[in-house]
C-alpha positions, 0 to 999 in steps of 0.5 A: 617721151612718156611716163609709164602711167597711162590715162584713166580709162585706156584699159576700159576702152580697149576692152570695149573695143574687143568686146564689140569684135572689132579686132576681127580674127587678130586673136592676139589683140584680145590676149591679156588687154591689160599688158597692152594698155599699160606698159608696167603691166608689160614691164613692172620697171619701166619709168618712161617710154620714148617714142620714136617716128621715122617719116615715109611720106610722099608728095605723090598723089596716092588716090590718082591710082585708084582710077587706073583699075588694070593696075593694083595698089599697094599700100605706101608703106609696103612699097618700101623696105619693111619698116620692122627692120629699119625701125628695129635697128635704129631702135637698138642703136639708140637704146644701146647709146642710151643705156650707157649714158643713162645707166639704165635698163631698156627694152625695144619694141617694134610690133614685137609685143603688146604695145599701143604705139599710136597711143603713147605716141599721142601721150608723148606729144609726137602727134595726136590719134585722129578720128580714123585712129591713124597718129597724125602729126603736124610736122609729118602728116599721116606718115610715120612708122613708130617704135617704142624705148621702154627704160628704167630711167625716170625722165621728165615727160613732153606734154601730150599731143593736142587734137587738131582734127576739129570739125574735119571728117574727111577720113571718116566720109572717104572710107569705102566700107564704113569701117568707122562706126563713130569717130576715133573707133575703127571696126577692123572687120570693115577695113580694107587693109584688115580684109586684103592683109590679115583676114585669112579666108575668102573676103565676103562678097559684100566688101569686094566691089569696095575693095576696087584695085587695092591689092595690099592695104588701103591708104584712102584715110591717111592720104586724104588728111588735110595735114599732108600738106605739111608733110615732108617727102621721105628721102633716106635711101632705105625708105626709097620706093620700090618701082616695081610696086608703083601701080603694077599690072594686075595681069602680071601680079595674078600670073605669080607663083609662090616663088616669084611672089617670094622674089618680087616682094622680098624685103617688104611687108607684102611677103608676110601675107603670102602668095595665096592671100595676095593673089586673092587680092588681085583677083578681086581687083580684077573682077572690079576692073571692067576689063574684058581683056583680063578674063583669061587671067582670072579663067588661068586661075580657076585651076589654081592650087589654092582654093582661096585663089580658085574662089576669086577666080570663080567670082572675077570671071563672072564679073567680067564673062559670065557666059564664059564661066558658065561654059566652063562649069562643066569642066571645073565645078563637078571636081572642086572639093573645097565647101568655099569654092563650090559656094562661090560657083553656086552664087556665081551660076544660081544666085543667092539661096 
């Protein structure tokens, strides 16, 4: 736990990050940053912040599936039940018991308010923010879901976590898109997790090859951390991995309509992204697969109802079978009305302007 006072300079650090545009299209990050930087700015009566972490680690080699190019890689956290549901229920139970015993007011937050969970977790000694900005724990490595309990009770704070990254730069070096302009600084606009989850439009061509077969999120900087050798595997039933999301076939994912998408990803964080953005990601992975047998899968999406999907289908088919794309152009290109998709056709058939 930690007090409600924050270290000097935290607001300046957050505002500098926002001014640099590192939050990308996540506009909510820039709304009243003072409330995000300081617990008291969010709730003036708070005296203590209790951070809770739930282990979701695995002993699997999460980087191995990157070589299975006809399969999609879903970030580990999203292969489990939505952590919002898991943590919020637990924290509400904890808050009720705590409030009854302490006679204090309590509020619970799990991504429901402007809270800097990772920074507060480091303040409370749960771990430290590594060079990739992820919270690292000596006991659980990088695999922790975080939630916060604010209370009016004045409790003695724990010592803050000590940075134990040392000279290691493994998390920075492995990033496929060079999303870290400096240690401890993330430019979300270059992050594959941001691009495949938060970014709503077409993904810029310069990032597509680097995405590989990652169809939702990216675990590279988490999985490479040497502190994971101390992490324990999550054993709780509610945190069990969904086998259907363990390297699913790209061909099956590309064929999902909205109903099938919702059914497959029910109860997981993937569902919130929506079918169109997800299939966009799948088609990028298909384009990166080098598998000529997946060309018909991309071709089938050229007439998709979603412009976002159609555009990535053009790109994927151009990568796998450019001659076939050229043959199909007279059928599909003249009737295309979306500017982004028309630009994909022009780039594929005519090259950069």
